[in-house]
C-alpha positions, 0 to 999 in steps of 0.5 A: 223588938219590932220587924222593922227594927229587927230588919235594920239591926241585920242590915246595919250590924250583921255578918255581910255574908249572912246579908248577901244571902238573906236578900240576894237569894229571894232576888235572884229566884225571883228574877230567874221565874220572872225571867221564865215567863218569856222562856217557858212560852217559847220552849212550848212554842217551839215544840208545838208542831203547829208553831214552831220557829214562826212562833219562835219568831213571833214571841221574839218580836213582841219580847221587846214591848214586854221589856219596856213594860218593864223597864217603867216597872223597874225603874219605879220599883227599884228606886223606891227600894234605893229610896226607901233603903237609904231613908231608913239608914237616915231614920226619915220613915215619912220619905220612905212612906211618901216614896212607896205611897207615890210609887204605888201611883206612879206605876198603875198610871203609867201602864194604862197609858202604856197598854193604851199606846201598845193597843193604838199602835201594835201594826207600827210597833210589831212592824219595828220590830222586824214583825214583817220577816214572814207574813205568818211571823206577822199574823202570829205576832199580832196576835201574841201582842194583843194578849200580852198587852191586855196584862200590861197592868197587872204586870207591870204593878207585880214588877214594880212593887216586888223590890218595894218589898224587898225594900220593907225587910220581907225578900221572901215574900217578894220571893214568894209573889212572882213564883206562885204567878210564874208556877201558874204560867207553867201548869197553864201553858201546856193546856192552852197550847197542846190541849187546847191548842189556843195557840200563840193566844194560849200561850200568851193567856197562861203569861197573863194569868201568872202574872195577874196571880203575882200582882194580887199576891203583891197587892195582898202583902201591901194592904195586910204585911207591910211594915212601911204603911202609906198614908192616904196623902202619901199617895198624892204626888210630892214631886220632889220625893218622886223626883229622886225615887225616878232617879235612883231607879234611872239606871234600871230604866236605862239598862232595859230600854237601851236594851230594847233599842238594841233587840231592834237594831239586832232584829232589823238587822238579822232581817235586812242581812238574813234576806241576803243571805245565801240560804236564810234568803229563802222563804222557807228558812227566813224565819230562822235567825230571828229565832235562834237569836231570840232564843239565845237572848233568852238563855242570856236572860236567864244567867242575867237574872242570876247576876242582877239579882246577886246585885239588886238583892244588895241594894238595900244593904247598900243604901242603908249602910251608905245612909249609916256611914258603914263605908267599909261594909260597902266595900267589903259587899263590893268585892265579894259580889264582884268575886261572885258575879265573874264565877256566875259568868264563868259558870255559865260560859262553860256549857254555853261554849261546850254544849251549845247543841244540847240547849238548843235542842230545849227549843225544838231544833229537832222539828227543824232543818239542820240550818237551825241548828247549826246556825244556832250552834255558832249564835251560841258560841260567838253571841255569848263568848264573853259571859264573864264580862258581861256579868261584871258590867251589869254588877257594876251598873247596879250597884254603882246606883244603889250608892246613889251614884245615878250619874255614873251608872247612867253613864255606863249603862247607855254606853254599853246598851246604845253607843256600843250595843246599837252601835256595833249591831249597826255597823258589824253586819256591814262588814261580816253580814249576819255574823256581825250581828252575833259579834256585837256582844262581845266587842260590847262588853269588852269595850263596857269592861274596860270603862267599868274596871276604871269606875270599880277601881274609883270607887275602891278609893272612895270607899276607903277615904275616911271622909268619903261622901259619896253622892246620895240625893238628900232631902 
C-alpha cells in the first residue's frame, strides 16, 4: 500500500479521535510556532532597555501588515488544502495536482506584488495604523517595517505551503518546517537585539532569517517528498480550478484581513482617545495604550493559534469524508471539536482573569511606569473575558469552510470582524473612552456566538439527514 493510499485509508476509516491527534496536533504546533515569531520579537524588544514600550508600540503598528501577508498566504494554502482533500475523497487526483501547481504560482506572484506595494507606500501605511502616536514610535516602526517587507515573499511562501503539505498527508513535516524557522528566530533575536544592539532592525532580521528557513524546508518537501506532484503544465493558470481553490480559502482570507481592519480601527481609536486621557495624553505615556493592547492581542493570538490549529487540522479529514459521503463521521468530528474548543477557551480564560500581572511581567513591565501595569491588567480582564465564545466562533468559521460551505463561513466571519469588530471599536469609545476599545471585543464575541449557534444547529440537522448534500464546488 502506497503512502497516498494509507493516508486515504486513515481519512476515511480510521477512528476520528486518532485522526484529530494525527492532523490537529502538528497543525496546532505549527500555528503556535508561527504566532511566536512576532510575540518573541515583542518579548525581547520589551526587555531591551533602549527599546521598551516605544519598540513594543512600533511592533504593534507593523503587526497588521504581516497579517495582510498571512491573509493572502492562508487563502491560497487553506483553499488548496480543502480543494485537494475534497478532490482526493472523490478520486480526482488530476484536479488536486493542478490546484497545488496553481497555488504555488499564485503565492509567488502575490507575495512579490505585496512586497513592492509595501516598499512604495510604507510611510502612508505606518501612519494609517497609528504609527504617529509618537516620533520615536514612528521611527522604530519604519525601521522594523522595512526589513519585515524584505522577507514578505519567503514568509508567504512558507505559510501557504504549510497547509498544502498537510493536505499531502504529512502534517508532521509541516510542523517541522515551521518549527525549524521559529527556533532560528528565537536563537537570533537575543543575539541581534542584546549582543549586536541592532534594535528593531535586528528583531526583524531574526524573523526574516527564520522565515527563510521555513520556506526552504517547505520547498525541499515539494521537490523531493510530495505524494501529489504537479506537472509543469499545472503551474500555468487553470482559472476554473484556481477560482474554486481561492473561493474555498476565502474564509481564511477574510478572517485575517478583517482582523486587519479591526486592528486599524482599534489602533486609531487608541491614538485618538488616548490623547484625551488625563494620563496617556501626556507625551511620556502616550505609547502605553498601543503597546499594551498589542501585547493583549498577541496573547489572544496564542490561544487562537491552538483553536485554529485544532479546526484547520481537521480540514483534510472533513473534506475527504464530505467528498466520500461519510456524513456521520463529519458529525462526530464536529461534536468533538466544539467541546474541545470550548475547553481550550476556558483553560485560557482562567489564568488571564486571575494572573494578568504575571502575563504583563513577561513584556518588560518592571521597566515601565505603574500606569503601564494598571492599564494592562484592565485590558486583559476586559478584552478577553469572552474567550470561550471567541474560540467556538473561530472553530465554526473554519469547519464550515472545510465542509465547502464558503458562503455561511464567509458571512459569519465578516459579521464578526467587520460589522461587530470594527463597528464597536469605533462606536463604544465615544461613550466609554479608552475602555470602549476594550469592550468592543467581548461584545462582538457574544453577538457572533448567537449567530454561530444557529449555524451549528443547522449543520447538525444537515449532517443527520440521510440525503444530506453539503455545498461542494464540483468540477
